[in-house]
C-alpha positions as CSV (number, residue, x, y, z in Angstrom):
1,M,12.5,-2.0,5.7
2,S,13.1,-4.3,2.7
3,L,11.2,-4.2,-0.6
4,S,10.2,-6.9,-3.1
5,I,9.1,-5.9,-6.6
6,C,7.0,-8.5,-8.3
7,L,5.5,-8.9,-11.8
8,I,3.4,-11.4,-13.7
9,T,4.2,-10.7,-17.3
10,A,4.6,-11.7,-20.9
11,D,5.4,-8.2,-22.0
12,P,8.4,-7.3,-24.2
13,P,11.6,-7.4,-22.0
14,G,12.5,-3.8,-22.9
15,R,9.2,-2.6,-21.5
16,V,9.6,-4.8,-18.3
17,A,13.1,-3.4,-17.8
18,A,11.8,0.2,-18.2
19,A,9.2,-0.6,-15.5
20,V,11.7,-2.0,-13.0
21,Q,14.9,0.1,-13.6
22,P,13.8,3.4,-11.9
23,L,12.9,1.5,-8.8
24,R,15.7,-1.0,-8.7
25,A,17.9,1.0,-6.3
26,Y,15.3,0.6,-3.6
27,A,14.5,-3.1,-4.2
28,D,16.1,-5.9,-2.3
29,E,14.7,-8.4,-4.9
30,V,12.8,-8.4,-8.1
31,V,10.5,-11.4,-8.6
32,I,9.2,-12.2,-12.1
33,A,6.6,-14.8,-13.0
34,A,6.7,-15.2,-16.8
35,D,3.9,-16.7,-18.8
36,S,5.3,-20.1,-19.7
37,R,4.4,-19.5,-23.4
38,V,7.2,-16.8,-23.8
39,G,10.2,-17.9,-25.8
40,E,13.7,-18.7,-24.5
41,E,15.2,-15.4,-25.7
42,T,12.5,-13.4,-23.8
43,L,13.1,-15.6,-20.7
44,A,16.8,-15.0,-20.9
45,R,16.3,-11.2,-21.0
46,Y,13.9,-11.4,-18.1
47,D,16.7,-13.3,-16.2
48,T,19.0,-10.2,-16.3
49,I,16.2,-8.2,-14.7
50,A,15.0,-10.6,-12.0
51,D,16.5,-12.0,-8.8
52,K,13.9,-14.7,-8.8
53,L,12.5,-16.0,-12.1
54,F,9.7,-18.5,-12.6
55,R,7.6,-19.8,-15.5
56,I,4.0,-20.2,-14.7
57,E,1.0,-21.9,-16.3
58,F,-0.8,-18.6,-16.8
59,V,-4.6,-18.3,-16.8
60,L,-5.5,-15.1,-15.0
61,A,-3.1,-12.7,-13.3
62,G,-5.3,-12.3,-10.2
63,R,-5.6,-16.0,-9.8
64,H,-1.8,-16.3,-9.4
65,L,-1.2,-13.2,-7.3
66,A,-1.5,-14.8,-3.9
67,W,1.1,-17.4,-4.9
68,L,3.4,-14.7,-6.3
69,C,3.2,-12.7,-3.0
70,T,4.3,-15.8,-1.1
71,Q,7.5,-15.8,-3.2
72,C,8.4,-12.3,-1.9
73,E,10.6,-12.0,1.2
74,G,10.6,-8.2,1.6
75,D,8.8,-6.3,4.4
76,W,7.0,-4.5,1.6
77,I,5.7,-5.8,-1.7
78,L,5.4,-3.4,-4.7
79,R,3.5,-5.1,-7.5
80,L,3.9,-3.7,-11.1
81,D,2.4,-4.6,-14.4
82,G,4.7,-4.9,-17.4
83,D,2.9,-1.9,-19.1
84,E,3.5,0.6,-16.2
85,V,6.2,3.1,-15.6
86,A,6.8,4.9,-12.3
87,S,6.9,8.7,-12.4
88,H,9.9,10.6,-11.3
89,A,7.9,12.0,-8.4
90,L,6.8,8.5,-7.3
91,V,10.4,7.2,-7.3
92,K,11.5,10.3,-5.3
93,R,8.8,9.6,-2.6
94,L,9.3,5.9,-2.4
95,P,12.0,5.9,0.4
96,E,9.6,8.0,2.6
97,M,6.8,5.4,2.0
98,L,9.0,2.4,2.8
99,A,10.1,4.1,6.1
100,S,6.5,4.6,7.3
101,R,5.7,2.8,10.6
102,H,2.0,3.4,10.7
103,I,0.7,2.8,7.1
104,R,-0.1,-0.7,5.9
105,Q,-1.0,0.0,2.3
106,F,-0.3,2.7,-0.3
107,W,-2.8,3.2,-3.0
108,I,-1.0,4.8,-6.0
109,R,-2.8,6.8,-8.7
110,R,-2.5,5.3,-12.2
111,A,-2.3,7.8,-15.0
112,W,-3.6,6.6,-18.3
113,L,-1.6,7.8,-21.3
114,F,-3.8,8.8,-24.3
115,P,-3.8,9.7,-27.2
116,D,0.0,9.8,-27.1
117,S,2.9,9.5,-24.7
118,R,2.9,13.2,-23.8
119,R,-0.7,13.4,-22.4
120,V,-2.8,11.6,-19.8
121,L,-6.6,11.4,-19.4
122,A,-7.6,13.9,-16.7
123,E,-11.3,13.1,-16.1
124,M,-13.4,10.3,-14.6
125,P,-12.9,7.4,-14.4
126,W,-9.2,7.6,-15.3
127,S,-8.4,10.6,-13.1
128,E,-9.2,8.7,-9.8
129,D,-7.8,5.3,-10.7
130,F,-6.0,4.5,-7.4
131,V,-4.6,0.9,-7.2
132,N,-3.4,-0.9,-4.1
133,R,0.2,-1.6,-5.2
134,L,2.6,-1.1,-2.2
135,T,1.5,-3.4,0.7
136,R,3.1,-4.7,3.9
137,N,4.0,-8.3,3.5
138,D,2.3,-9.5,6.7
139,G,-0.7,-11.6,7.9
140,T,-3.2,-9.0,6.8
141,L,-2.6,-9.6,3.1
142,R,-5.7,-11.1,1.5
143,I,-6.0,-11.6,-2.3
144,S,-9.4,-12.7,-3.7
145,G,-7.9,-13.7,-7.1
146,R,-10.5,-12.2,-9.3
147,R,-9.7,-10.3,-12.4
148,H,-8.3,-6.8,-11.9
149,T,-8.2,-7.0,-8.1
150,D,-5.3,-6.1,-5.8
151,P,-4.9,-7.1,-2.2
152,E,-8.0,-6.4,-0.1
153,S,-8.2,-3.0,1.4
154,V,-7.1,-2.5,5.0
155,T,-6.4,0.4,7.2
156,P,-4.4,2.5,7.9
157,R,-3.7,3.2,4.3
158,E,-2.7,6.3,2.3
159,Y,-3.5,7.5,-1.2
160,I,-0.5,8.6,-3.3
161,D,-1.0,11.2,-6.1
162,E,2.4,10.7,-7.6
163,P,1.5,8.4,-10.5
164,L,2.3,5.2,-12.2
165,Y,1.9,5.8,-15.9
166,H,-0.3,3.2,-17.6
167,L,0.7,2.4,-21.2
168,D,-2.2,0.0,-22.1
169,L,-4.1,2.4,-24.3
170,L,-1.0,3.1,-26.4
171,A,0.6,-0.4,-26.4
172,G,-1.9,-2.2,-28.6
173,S,-4.5,-1.9,-31.3
174,H,-8.0,-0.5,-31.0
175,Q,-9.3,-4.0,-31.9
176,R,-7.3,-5.5,-29.1
177,R,-9.0,-3.2,-26.7
178,L,-12.5,-4.0,-28.1
179,D,-11.8,-7.6,-27.5
180,K,-10.5,-6.9,-24.0
181,V,-13.8,-5.2,-23.2
182,V,-15.7,-8.3,-24.2
183,R,-13.5,-10.7,-22.3
184,Y,-13.4,-8.6,-19.1
185,E,-17.1,-7.7,-19.2
186,A,-18.2,-11.3,-19.8
187,T,-16.0,-12.5,-16.9
188,R,-17.2,-10.0,-14.3
189,P,-20.4,-8.4,-15.8
190,H,-22.3,-5.3,-14.8
191,L,-19.5,-3.5,-12.9
192,L,-20.1,0.3,-13.2
193,A,-17.3,2.9,-13.7
194,A,-17.0,6.0,-11.5
195,G,-18.9,8.7,-13.5
196,G,-21.2,6.1,-15.1
197,G,-21.1,3.5,-17.8
198,R,-19.9,-0.1,-17.9
199,L,-16.5,-0.3,-16.2
200,N,-14.4,-1.8,-19.0
201,E,-15.9,0.3,-21.8
202,A,-15.3,3.4,-19.8
203,F,-11.6,2.6,-19.1
204,Y,-10.5,1.0,-22.4
205,L,-12.5,2.9,-25.1
206,P,-11.9,6.6,-24.5
207,E,-12.8,7.0,-28.2
208,L,-16.4,6.7,-27.2
209,R,-16.3,10.1,-25.6
210,T,-17.2,13.1,-27.7
211,S,-14.5,15.1,-26.0
212,L,-11.7,14.4,-23.6
213,E,-10.0,16.4,-20.9
214,L,-6.2,15.9,-21.0
215,S,-3.2,16.9,-18.9
216,Q,0.4,17.2,-20.0
217,V,3.0,14.7,-18.8
218,P,5.9,16.5,-17.0
219,D,9.0,16.8,-19.1
220,E,11.0,14.8,-16.6
221,D,8.8,11.7,-17.3
222,Q,8.6,11.8,-21.1
223,A,11.9,10.1,-21.8
224,R,11.2,7.3,-19.4
225,I,7.8,6.7,-21.0
226,A,9.3,6.8,-24.5
227,E,11.9,4.2,-23.5
228,A,9.2,1.9,-22.3
229,L,7.2,2.2,-25.5
230,E,10.2,1.7,-27.7
231,G,11.1,-1.4,-25.6
232,S,14.9,-1.5,-26.3
233,P,15.7,-5.0,-25.0
234,P,18.1,-5.6,-22.1
235,S,21.0,-8.0,-22.4
236,Q,20.2,-11.7,-22.1
237,S,21.7,-14.4,-19.9
238,D,22.6,-17.9,-21.0
239,V,19.6,-19.3,-18.9
240,S,17.7,-22.1,-20.6
241,I,13.9,-22.7,-20.4
242,E,14.6,-26.0,-18.6
243,S,16.6,-24.3,-15.9
244,V,13.8,-21.9,-14.9
245,P,11.4,-23.4,-12.5
246,L,8.0,-24.2,-14.0
247,V,5.1,-23.6,-11.5
248,S,2.0,-25.6,-12.3
249,L,-1.5,-24.1,-12.1
250,A,-2.3,-26.7,-9.5
251,T,0.5,-25.5,-7.3
252,M,-0.5,-21.8,-7.6
253,D,-4.2,-22.7,-7.0
254,R,-3.5,-24.0,-3.5
255,M,-3.3,-20.3,-2.6
256,W,-6.2,-19.2,-4.8
257,E,-9.6,-18.5,-3.2
258,G,-11.4,-20.2,-6.1
259,R,-9.6,-23.5,-5.5
260,D,-11.4,-26.8,-5.1
261,V,-11.6,-28.3,-1.6
262,Q,-11.1,-32.0,-1.2
263,G,-12.8,-34.4,1.2
264,E,-9.9,-34.5,3.7
265,A,-10.7,-30.9,4.6
266,Y,-14.1,-31.6,6.2
267,R,-12.9,-32.5,9.7
268,A,-13.4,-30.5,12.9
269,S,-14.1,-30.7,16.6
270,I,-16.5,-28.2,18.2
271,E,-17.4,-27.6,21.9
272,L,-19.4,-24.9,23.8
273,L,-17.0,-23.0,26.0
274,A,-19.5,-22.5,28.8
275,P,-20.9,-25.5,30.8
276,S,-24.5,-24.7,29.6
277,L,-26.5,-22.1,27.7
278,S,-29.8,-20.4,28.2
279,M,-31.2,-17.5,26.1
280,A,-34.0,-15.0,26.8
281,P,-36.8,-14.6,24.2
282,A,-35.7,-12.3,21.4
283,E,-32.2,-12.2,22.7
284,Q,-29.2,-11.8,20.3
285,R,-25.9,-13.1,21.6
286,Q,-22.4,-14.1,20.6
287,V,-21.8,-17.6,22.0
288,L,-18.1,-18.6,22.4
289,M,-17.2,-22.0,20.8
290,S,-14.0,-23.9,21.0
291,V,-13.1,-25.1,17.5
292,R,-10.2,-27.2,16.2
293,N,-9.4,-27.7,12.4
294,E,-8.6,-31.4,12.0
295,G,-8.5,-31.3,8.2
296,N,-5.9,-30.3,5.6
297,E,-7.4,-27.0,4.4
298,H,-7.0,-23.4,5.7
299,W,-10.2,-21.8,6.9
300,P,-10.4,-18.1,6.0
301,S,-11.1,-15.3,8.5
302,S,-13.3,-13.1,6.3
303,I,-17.0,-13.8,5.8
304,D,-16.6,-13.4,2.0
305,E,-13.2,-15.0,1.6
306,R,-13.1,-18.3,-0.3
307,P,-13.3,-21.1,0.2
308,L,-16.5,-20.1,2.0
309,I,-15.9,-22.0,5.2
310,R,-17.7,-20.5,8.2
311,L,-19.2,-21.4,11.6
312,A,-22.9,-22.2,11.3
313,Y,-25.8,-23.5,13.2
314,R,-29.3,-24.9,12.9
315,W,-32.2,-25.3,15.4
316,L,-33.6,-28.8,16.2
317,N,-36.7,-29.8,18.1
318,S,-36.3,-31.6,21.4
319,D,-37.0,-34.9,19.5
320,G,-34.1,-34.3,17.1
321,S,-36.2,-33.3,14.1
322,V,-35.2,-30.1,12.2
323,H,-37.0,-27.0,13.3
324,T,-34.9,-24.4,11.4
325,P,-32.6,-25.7,8.7
326,E,-29.9,-23.1,9.2
327,G,-29.1,-19.7,10.8
328,P,-26.7,-16.9,10.0
329,R,-23.0,-17.6,9.5
330,S,-20.1,-16.4,11.6
331,A,-16.6,-15.8,10.3
332,F,-13.6,-17.0,12.2
333,P,-11.5,-14.2,13.9
334,R,-8.3,-15.3,12.1
335,A,-7.3,-17.8,9.5
336,V,-7.4,-21.4,10.9
337,G,-4.7,-23.7,9.6
338,P,-4.7,-27.5,9.8
339,G,-4.3,-28.5,13.4
340,D,-5.1,-25.0,14.8
341,W,-7.3,-24.5,17.8
342,L,-9.1,-21.2,18.7
343,L,-12.0,-19.7,20.6
344,T,-14.5,-18.2,18.1
345,P,-17.8,-16.3,18.6
346,L,-21.0,-17.6,17.0
347,H,-23.7,-15.0,16.5
348,V,-27.1,-16.6,17.5
349,D,-30.6,-15.1,17.1
350,A,-33.3,-16.3,19.6
351,P,-36.9,-15.5,18.7
352,G,-39.4,-14.3,21.3
353,A,-41.4,-17.4,22.3
354,E,-40.3,-19.9,24.9
355,G,-39.6,-23.5,24.2
356,E,-36.9,-26.2,24.6
357,F,-34.8,-26.7,21.5
358,V,-31.3,-27.9,20.5
359,L,-28.8,-25.5,19.0
360,E,-26.6,-27.6,16.6
361,V,-23.3,-25.9,15.8
362,D,-21.2,-27.1,12.8
363,V,-18.7,-25.8,10.3
364,V,-20.1,-25.3,6.7
365,H,-18.5,-25.0,3.3
366,E,-21.1,-22.9,1.5
367,E,-22.8,-24.4,-1.5
368,V,-20.9,-27.6,-0.9
369,R,-21.6,-29.4,2.4
370,W,-21.8,-29.2,6.2
371,F,-18.8,-30.8,8.0
372,N,-21.1,-33.2,10.0
373,C,-18.9,-32.6,13.1
374,A,-21.7,-30.9,15.1
375,C,-21.9,-29.9,18.7
376,R,-25.4,-30.0,20.1
377,V,-26.4,-27.7,23.0
378,P,-29.9,-27.7,24.7
379,V,-31.3,-24.1,24.7
380,Q,-34.8,-22.4,24.6
381,V,-35.3,-20.8,21.1
382,E,-37.8,-20.5,18.2
383,H,-37.7,-20.1,14.5
384,P,-36.1,-16.7,13.6
385,S,-38.2,-14.2,11.7
386,W,-35.7,-12.8,9.3
387,R,-35.8,-13.5,5.5
388,L,-33.1,-12.9,3.0
389,A,-34.1,-10.5,0.2
390,E,-34.3,-12.0,-3.3
391,P,-31.5,-10.9,-5.5
392,R,-32.3,-8.6,-8.4
393,L,-30.5,-8.9,-11.7
394,R,-29.7,-6.1,-14.1
395,E,-31.1,-6.9,-17.5
396,A,-29.3,-6.1,-20.7
397,K,-31.1,-4.1,-23.4
398,L,-30.4,-4.7,-27.0
399,P,-31.5,-2.7,-30.1
400,R,-34.2,-4.2,-32.3
401,S,-33.8,-4.3,-36.0
402,G,-36.5,-2.9,-38.3
403,D,-38.3,-4.6,-41.1
404,D,-39.0,-2.6,-44.3
405,G,-41.2,-5.4,-45.7
406,K,-39.1,-5.8,-48.9
407,I,-38.4,-9.2,-50.3
408,A,-34.7,-9.8,-50.8
409,E,-32.5,-12.7,-51.7
410,V,-31.6,-15.3,-49.1
411,R,-27.9,-15.1,-48.4
412,I,-27.7,-17.4,-45.4
413,P,-26.7,-20.9,-46.6
414,N,-29.4,-23.7,-46.5
415,T,-27.9,-25.7,-43.7
416,I,-29.3,-26.6,-40.3
417,H,-26.6,-27.1,-37.6
418,R,-27.2,-28.9,-34.3
419,V,-24.6,-29.8,-31.6
420,W,-24.5,-32.9,-29.5
421,L,-21.5,-33.3,-27.2
422,G,-20.6,-35.7,-24.4
423,G,-20.6,-39.1,-26.1
424,M,-23.9,-40.2,-24.8
425,P,-26.5,-41.6,-27.3
426,M,-29.1,-39.0,-28.4
427,S,-32.6,-39.6,-27.1
428,E,-35.4,-40.5,-29.5
429,A,-37.2,-37.3,-28.6
430,H,-34.2,-35.2,-29.8
431,E,-33.9,-37.4,-32.9
432,R,-37.6,-36.6,-33.7
433,L,-37.0,-32.9,-33.2
434,G,-34.2,-33.0,-35.7
435,Q,-36.4,-34.8,-38.2
436,T,-38.9,-31.9,-38.1
437,F,-36.3,-29.6,-39.7
438,A,-35.5,-32.1,-42.5
439,R,-39.3,-32.5,-43.2
440,H,-39.8,-28.7,-43.6
441,H,-36.6,-28.0,-45.4
442,P,-36.2,-30.5,-48.3
443,G,-32.9,-30.1,-50.1
444,W,-31.2,-28.4,-47.1
445,D,-28.1,-29.9,-45.5
446,M,-28.7,-31.3,-41.9
447,R,-25.5,-31.2,-39.8
448,L,-25.2,-32.8,-36.4
449,W,-21.8,-31.8,-34.8
450,T,-20.4,-34.3,-32.2
451,D,-17.2,-34.8,-30.3
452,D,-15.7,-36.6,-33.3
453,D,-16.0,-33.3,-35.3
454,L,-14.0,-31.2,-32.8
455,P,-10.5,-31.7,-34.4
456,A,-11.9,-30.7,-37.8
457,L,-13.2,-27.5,-36.3
458,G,-9.8,-26.7,-34.9
459,I,-11.0,-27.3,-31.3
460,S,-8.0,-28.9,-29.6
461,K,-7.7,-31.3,-26.7
462,T,-6.4,-28.3,-24.7
463,D,-9.5,-26.4,-25.5
464,Q,-11.7,-29.3,-24.4
465,D,-9.8,-29.7,-21.2
466,R,-10.0,-26.0,-20.3
467,A,-13.8,-26.0,-20.7
468,R,-15.3,-25.9,-17.2
469,T,-18.8,-26.9,-18.4
470,P,-20.3,-28.6,-21.4
471,A,-22.1,-25.3,-22.2
472,E,-18.8,-23.5,-22.6
473,L,-17.5,-26.0,-25.2
474,A,-20.8,-26.2,-27.0
475,N,-20.8,-22.4,-27.4
476,V,-17.4,-22.6,-29.1
477,V,-18.8,-25.2,-31.5
478,R,-21.9,-23.2,-32.5
479,Y,-19.8,-20.0,-33.1
480,E,-17.2,-21.9,-35.1
481,V,-19.6,-23.7,-37.4
482,L,-21.4,-20.5,-38.2
483,R,-18.1,-18.7,-38.8
484,R,-16.8,-21.4,-41.1
485,Y,-19.9,-22.5,-43.0
486,G,-22.8,-20.1,-42.2
487,G,-26.4,-21.5,-42.0
488,V,-28.9,-21.7,-39.1
489,Y,-27.9,-23.1,-35.7
490,V,-30.7,-24.5,-33.5
491,D,-30.6,-26.0,-30.0
492,I,-31.1,-29.7,-29.7
493,N,-34.4,-29.2,-27.9
494,I,-35.9,-27.0,-30.7
495,G,-38.5,-28.4,-33.2
496,C,-39.6,-27.0,-36.5
497,R,-43.2,-26.1,-37.5
498,S,-42.6,-24.4,-40.9
499,T,-39.8,-23.5,-43.3
500,L,-37.5,-20.7,-42.0
501,T,-36.9,-19.3,-45.5
502,P,-39.3,-16.3,-45.0
503,L,-37.3,-15.1,-42.0
504,L,-34.0,-15.2,-43.9
505,N,-34.8,-12.8,-46.7
506,G,-32.2,-10.1,-47.1
507,I,-30.3,-10.6,-43.8
508,D,-26.8,-11.7,-43.1
509,A,-27.1,-12.7,-39.4
510,F,-29.8,-13.0,-36.8
511,S,-30.5,-14.0,-33.2
512,V,-33.6,-13.9,-30.9
513,L,-34.6,-11.4,-28.2
514,E,-35.9,-13.3,-25.2
515,G,-37.8,-12.2,-22.1
516,G,-36.4,-9.1,-20.4
517,G,-34.6,-7.8,-23.4
518,R,-31.9,-10.6,-23.3
519,L,-30.2,-12.0,-26.3
520,G,-31.0,-15.7,-26.8
521,M,-28.8,-18.5,-28.0
522,T,-31.4,-21.1,-29.0
523,V,-31.5,-20.0,-32.6
524,L,-28.7,-18.3,-34.5
525,G,-28.0,-17.8,-38.2
526,S,-25.4,-16.1,-40.4
527,T,-23.5,-16.0,-43.6
528,P,-20.0,-17.5,-43.6
529,G,-17.3,-15.3,-42.1
530,H,-19.7,-12.8,-40.5
531,S,-17.9,-10.4,-38.2
532,V,-20.0,-11.3,-35.1
533,F,-19.2,-15.0,-35.3
534,E,-15.6,-14.4,-36.4
535,R,-15.1,-12.5,-33.1
536,A,-17.3,-14.8,-31.0
537,A,-15.4,-18.0,-32.2
538,R,-12.0,-16.4,-31.5
539,L,-12.9,-14.8,-28.1
540,A,-15.0,-17.7,-26.9
541,R,-11.9,-19.9,-26.9
542,Q,-10.0,-17.4,-24.8
543,M,-12.9,-17.5,-22.3
544,L,-12.6,-21.3,-21.8
545,G,-11.8,-22.0,-18.1
546,V,-12.1,-18.3,-17.1
547,Y,-15.0,-19.2,-14.8
548,E,-15.8,-16.4,-12.3
549,S,-19.4,-15.8,-13.2
550,P,-22.2,-17.8,-11.5
551,A,-23.6,-18.6,-15.0
552,A,-23.1,-21.9,-16.7
553,S,-20.6,-20.3,-19.0
554,T,-18.8,-17.0,-19.6
555,N,-19.0,-17.3,-23.4
556,G,-22.8,-17.6,-23.7
557,A,-25.7,-15.3,-24.3
558,Y,-24.4,-12.3,-22.4
559,F,-20.9,-12.6,-24.0
560,L,-22.5,-12.8,-27.5
561,G,-24.7,-9.8,-26.7
562,L,-21.7,-7.7,-25.9
563,I,-20.2,-8.4,-29.3
564,V,-23.5,-7.7,-31.0
565,E,-23.8,-4.4,-29.3
566,Q,-20.3,-3.4,-30.6
567,E,-20.8,-4.7,-34.1
568,Q,-24.5,-3.6,-34.6
569,N,-24.9,-5.6,-37.8
570,M,-27.2,-8.4,-36.7
571,T,-31.0,-8.7,-37.1
572,I,-32.7,-9.4,-33.7
573,F,-36.1,-11.2,-33.9
574,E,-38.5,-11.1,-31.0
575,T,-39.3,-14.6,-29.8
576,R,-43.0,-14.3,-30.7
577,M,-42.0,-13.8,-34.4
578,L,-40.4,-17.3,-34.4
579,R,-43.1,-19.2,-32.7
580,A,-44.9,-19.7,-36.0
581,F,-41.8,-21.4,-37.3
582,L,-40.3,-23.1,-34.3
583,S,-41.2,-24.8,-31.0
584,M,-38.8,-22.7,-28.8
585,G,-36.6,-23.9,-26.0
586,S,-34.5,-21.8,-23.6
587,S,-30.9,-20.4,-23.9
588,K,-28.0,-22.2,-22.5
């Protein structure tokens, strides 16, 4: 059985070489996808390690992983990160794993080195961090493309205790790990770690623990780990950047579950397999349908795999009017490529009362559109009785600041900042709201930031193009102006009732606590260079285009709240305290 080793990396070449070298004797090929931002010398050193070398427009490793796996020709794929080193025990066991005939996936324990290269964390969540790294390269391989996800779990699989050593907690600064916690948590919020706590804080900030259980690294592994951390670079080839294939984001995204689907995809033909259909009251049945994909997009086989294209139905009255807008979805039994035909079961629920209705079966792309290629079958049914439960969201809780009643100097500059992006003229109503601040703050500077000001704020055309929503770009602007100039930021739909000066006595930065204990973004203030907005401005740019959350942005209120929780140096007003001063809007 042949083996492909693959990496997506921008790590130092010496560290990458140390990750690959112990396994090289068992690999038929090494495939490296290098972040296109690495320099020519780094690329030339990667070239001496790899059998296949690509440059990629890197955004998120998980987003590119499905594409990377298609570049692998081995019967097995072993994925590594550039900050991982295989233990001596794992290398010794690898031939046995590759020879297995009945296992489809091997989940390998990842041992987290900390506080030095001779010890690993031996308690939850680190002690049971098994990752799906050695997988069969076959039709069962599904990759969602979300951050920190490996191929989807399938059986039969086996868990391997011989570890991969993870260098991340040693390879960078504490501040880098703090920033990583914010980026990762804001991208996929509210994930909990085994043993409790937010997932990313639990893994990346072991310093938060009052005590830590540690285990000793075997002597046979210490030299290999030290070599990876020292990063002695391998030799370099004479390859040039121009000679290494550059793979665009658009090319890789064709295999990413989060890709956009174009209009040519929405074509299908659908028929009932049986000559007719009748159903007893309250009967539940799988009805076989003959379906052909006549578009240019692959339809997935899993109910939660994206793009969310499934078989669906609705109930019509006998006169053609809609009786029930839609019923439960049914997944296809396998992936359906362009031009493919298959028989697929449709799960149909029939209520208890009798009546002549029409079952309309179609293909649907969830949250986008129905294909409008429906097959209509006469059948006796009624409106189903089920209801979907309303989702419940976990609410963040932030600490409140106290007020000792003392009068102190006002340190926040006398400037009101508002942001208006998009190039459209501002409405008269918004103009009047801005005038209320000028009326109640004579002598203050009134700044309206527009698209023309973006270059002066260091917000490049690349930043603007990466922003997936106007809210994402507006968030960068508000953080940047407060970082540079300080003052008070207010949303464009906020009006002023009284001078804000009494609120600003003795504080360096503030925000508002909205309903449910959630940090608001409608009103913010700070002195120039405040640490919260220094970090928010820097990290918010890194979040542009990293759009996995259902929220309008990943660098908004929840993102800022995570930074405030870490910094703990901001005054948080309750909304009711500001209503005497402002007519409040809502957070973006």
